[in-house]
C-alpha positions in Angstrom: -3.0 12.3 11.8 -6.2 12.9 14.4 -9.1 12.9 12.3 -11.5 15.5 13.4 -14.3 14.4 15.7 -17.8 15.4 14.3 -21.6 14.2 15.2 -22.0 10.6 14.4 -24.1 10.0 11.1 -25.4 6.7 9.6 -23.2 4.6 7.4 -24.3 4.6 3.8 -23.2 3.4 0.5 -21.4 6.0 -1.6 -22.3 6.6 -5.3 -20.3 8.1 -8.3 -21.7 11.6 -7.0 -19.8 11.4 -3.6 -16.5 11.2 -5.4 -15.6 15.0 -5.1 -16.4 14.9 -1.3 -14.4 11.7 -1.0 -11.6 13.4 -2.5 -11.9 16.4 0.0 -11.9 14.1 2.9 -9.0 11.8 1.7 -7.1 14.9 1.1 -6.7 15.6 4.8 -4.2 12.6 5.0 -3.1 11.7 1.5 -0.4 9.4 2.8 -2.4 7.6 5.3 -5.3 7.2 2.8 -3.5 6.4 -0.5 -4.7 2.8 -0.4 -8.3 3.7 -0.3 -8.1 6.6 -2.6 -6.8 4.4 -5.5 -9.9 2.1 -5.9 -12.3 4.8 -5.2 -11.1 7.0 -7.9 -10.5 4.1 -10.4 -14.0 2.2 -9.7 -16.4 5.0 -9.2 -19.0 3.2 -11.4 -19.1 0.5 -8.7 -20.4 2.3 -5.8 -21.5 -0.5 -3.6 -17.7 -1.0 -2.8 -17.4 2.1 -0.8 -19.1 3.4 2.3 -18.8 6.5 4.3 -20.4 8.5 7.1 -21.1 12.2 6.4 -20.4 15.0 8.6 -22.5 18.2 9.4 -21.4 20.2 6.5 -22.4 18.1 3.7 -18.9 16.4 3.5 -17.7 12.9 4.6 -16.1 12.2 7.9 -15.1 8.5 7.4 -14.8 6.4 4.5 -14.2 2.6 3.5 -13.2 0.6 0.5 -14.8 -2.9 0.5 -13.1 -5.2 -2.0 -10.6 -7.5 -2.1 -9.0 -5.4 0.6 -11.0 -3.8 3.4 -9.4 -0.2 3.7 -10.9 2.0 6.7 -10.1 5.7 7.1 -11.4 8.1 9.6 -13.9 6.3 11.7 -14.3 7.0 15.4 -15.4 4.3 17.9 -19.2 4.7 16.9 -18.3 4.7 13.3 -16.2 1.6 13.6 -19.2 0.0 15.5 -21.5 0.6 12.2 -18.5 -0.3 9.9 -18.4 -4.0 11.8 -21.9 -4.5 11.6 -21.8 -3.6 7.7 -18.8 -5.9 7.2 -20.5 -8.8 8.9 -23.4 -8.5 7.0 -21.9 -8.0 3.5 -18.2 -8.8 3.3 -17.7 -12.1 1.4 -14.5 -11.6 -0.7 -12.0 -9.6 1.3 -8.3 -11.0 1.8 -7.1 -8.2 4.0 -8.0 -5.5 6.1 -5.0 -2.8 5.7 -4.7 1.1 6.4 -4.1 3.4 9.4 -3.3 1.1 12.5 -6.1 2.7 14.7 -8.8 1.8 11.9 -7.4 -1.8 11.0 -7.1 -2.9 14.5 -10.2 -1.2 15.7 -12.3 -2.9 13.0 -10.6 -6.1 13.5 -11.3 -6.1 17.3 -15.0 -5.9 16.5 -15.0 -8.6 13.5 -12.6 -10.9 14.5 -14.9 -13.5 16.4 -16.9 -13.6 13.0 -13.9 -14.9 10.9 -11.7 -17.7 10.8 -8.1 -17.4 12.2 -6.3 -15.0 10.0 -2.9 -16.0 8.3 -1.2 -12.9 10.3 -2.0 -9.7 12.2 0.6 -7.1 11.7 -0.1 -4.8 14.4 2.8 -2.4 13.8 4.0 -1.1 10.3 5.7 2.1 10.2 4.5 4.5 7.4 7.3 6.4 6.2 7.7 9.4 3.7 10.7 10.4 1.7 12.2 13.6 3.0 14.0 14.6 -0.1 17.7 13.8 0.8 19.4 10.6 1.1 21.8 9.7 4.1 23.9 6.9 2.0 24.1 8.1 -1.6 22.4 7.3 -4.6 22.5 4.1 -6.9 22.4 5.8 -10.4 22.2 2.2 -11.9 18.6 2.1 -10.8 16.2 2.8 -13.5 12.6 2.3 -14.9 12.0 -1.2 -15.9 11.7 -2.2 -19.6 8.8 -4.1 -21.1 11.3 -6.8 -22.6 12.7 -7.2 -19.0 9.3 -8.7 -18.0 10.5 -12.2 -18.0 13.2 -11.6 -15.5 11.2 -9.4 -13.3 8.1 -11.7 -12.9 10.3 -14.4 -11.0 11.8 -11.7 -8.7 8.0 -10.3 -7.8 6.8 -13.9 -7.2 10.1 -14.5 -4.7 9.1 -11.1 -3.1 5.7 -12.1 -2.6 6.4 -15.7 -1.4 8.9 -13.9 1.4 6.3 -11.6 2.3 3.2 -13.4 2.3 3.8 -16.9 2.4 2.6 -18.5 -1.1 3.0 -18.3 -4.7 0.3 -15.9 -6.0 0.8 -17.6 -9.7 -0.8 -20.7 -8.4 -4.1 -18.9 -8.3 -4.3 -17.9 -11.9 -3.0 -15.3 -14.1 -3.9 -12.1 -12.4 -0.5 -11.7 -10.4 1.4 -12.2 -13.5 -0.7 -9.5 -15.3 -0.6 -7.0 -12.7 3.6 -7.3 -12.7 3.3 -6.9 -16.3 1.0 -4.0 -16.1 3.2 -2.1 -13.6 6.3 -2.4 -15.8 4.1 -1.4 -19.0 3.1 1.7 -17.1 6.5 2.9 -15.9 6.0 2.1 -12.4 8.5 -0.8 -11.6 12.2 0.1 -11.0 15.2 -2.1 -11.1 18.7 -2.8 -11.0 20.0 -5.4 -13.1 23.1 -7.3 -13.2 25.0 -10.4 -14.5 25.8 -13.5 -12.7 27.2 -16.5 -14.4 26.8 -14.9 -17.8 23.1 -14.3 -17.3 21.3 -11.1 -16.5 19.3 -11.0 -13.3 17.4 -8.6 -11.1 19.5 -7.5 -8.2 17.0 -5.1 -6.9 13.4 -4.1 -7.7 10.6 -1.8 -6.5 7.1 -0.8 -7.6 5.0 1.9 -7.3 1.8 -0.2 -5.9 -0.4 2.8 -5.3 -0.8 6.1 -6.9 -3.2 8.9 -6.0 -3.7 12.4 -4.6 0.2 13.1 -5.5 1.3 10.4 -3.4 3.2 7.3 -4.9 3.4 4.4 -2.4 6.5 2.3 -3.1 5.7 -1.8 -2.4 7.4 -4.8 -3.7 10.8 -4.1 -2.6 13.3 -7.0 -3.2 17.0 -7.5 -3.2 18.5 -10.7 -4.7 19.3 -12.8 -1.8 22.9 -13.0 -2.9 23.3 -9.6 -2.5 21.6 -8.8 0.9 23.8 -7.4 3.6 25.8 -5.5 1.3 24.1 -2.1 1.9 22.4 -2.2 -1.6 19.0 -1.4 -0.8 19.5 2.1 1.0 21.0 3.8 -2.2 18.7 1.9 -4.5 15.6 3.0 -2.7 17.0 6.9 -2.6 17.2 6.7 -6.4 13.7 5.1 -6.8 12.3 7.8 -4.7 14.4 10.4 -6.5 13.2 9.4 -9.9 9.6 9.0 -8.6 9.3 12.4 -6.8 10.7 14.1 -9.9 8.7 12.5 -12.9 5.3 10.8 -11.0 4.4 12.3 -7.6 5.9 14.8 -5.1 5.2 12.5 -2.3 7.1 9.2 -2.1 5.8 6.8 0.7 5.9 3.2 2.0 5.1 1.0 4.9 7.2 -1.7 6.7 7.0 -4.0 9.6 8.7 -2.7 12.4 10.2 -6.0 13.1 12.1 -5.8 9.8 15.1 -3.9 11.4 17.3 -4.4 7.9 14.6 -2.9 6.1 13.5 -0.1 8.3 17.6 1.0 8.6 17.8 0.9 4.8 14.7 3.2 4.1 16.2 5.5 6.9 19.5 5.9 5.3 17.7 6.4 1.9 15.9 9.4 3.4 12.7 8.0 4.6 11.2 9.3 7.8 8.3 7.8 10.0 4.9 9.9 9.7 2.4 7.3 11.1 1.8 3.9 11.5 -0.4 1.0 9.5 -1.4 -2.4 10.4 -2.5 -5.3 8.1 -4.5 -8.2 9.0 -4.1 -11.1 6.5 -7.4 -12.9 6.2 -6.3 -15.3 3.5 
């Protein structure tokens, strides 16, 4: 969406007192800002991790979360100049820059000379929202994962991560496994299970990777390699969207690399429509 143009303010650190104004600002584009909303709402006692620019009416006109991910939202060109200066002086821990494409690429253009070569720049990622109707039917065998299935789901999650990012996240400690187990425990992982060679396995999985502002963003979608190309993903994703919209959040979203044609087509068949564009810079 086009964010409203207002008079330039000075970038400042946000505090817990700014939370209500931050919510009002993020409500202008709940799908585009969900990745920023999650850490801001869950870590309000750590104000140094968020910065923003005030508007003329006592609210905010731009906001950025600065943590393991840098997530900018709503900055105009002058605001991006200020944010770039701030990031150069303060960022020490970021693994990626992610969010609306104009924000991510605008910031990266300004700071890339100060960073090592990134692992990858994904300039065109389609932001999609479920329309409420599937174009390919619904796979009713897809359901919420059970904690007892964690031992089967973790290897599938690791395989997905390696395919998507390029390295094994469990080699860097227990945090990834803890996150996978936490998603399952909180009812945010959905699976289709099946048997092969007498052994149960994960045939399909998807997670609610971000949840806030009445938006659930689906991440971590994976189909077992043996089953790819058989049209499993579309009906499975339609079922995930159906379950999530009925029980967790009314708006179900995701973002996908535009070059992943098979995934884009599967999501379209499931009833997802394009509403915007994301971008991601993988710094490490």
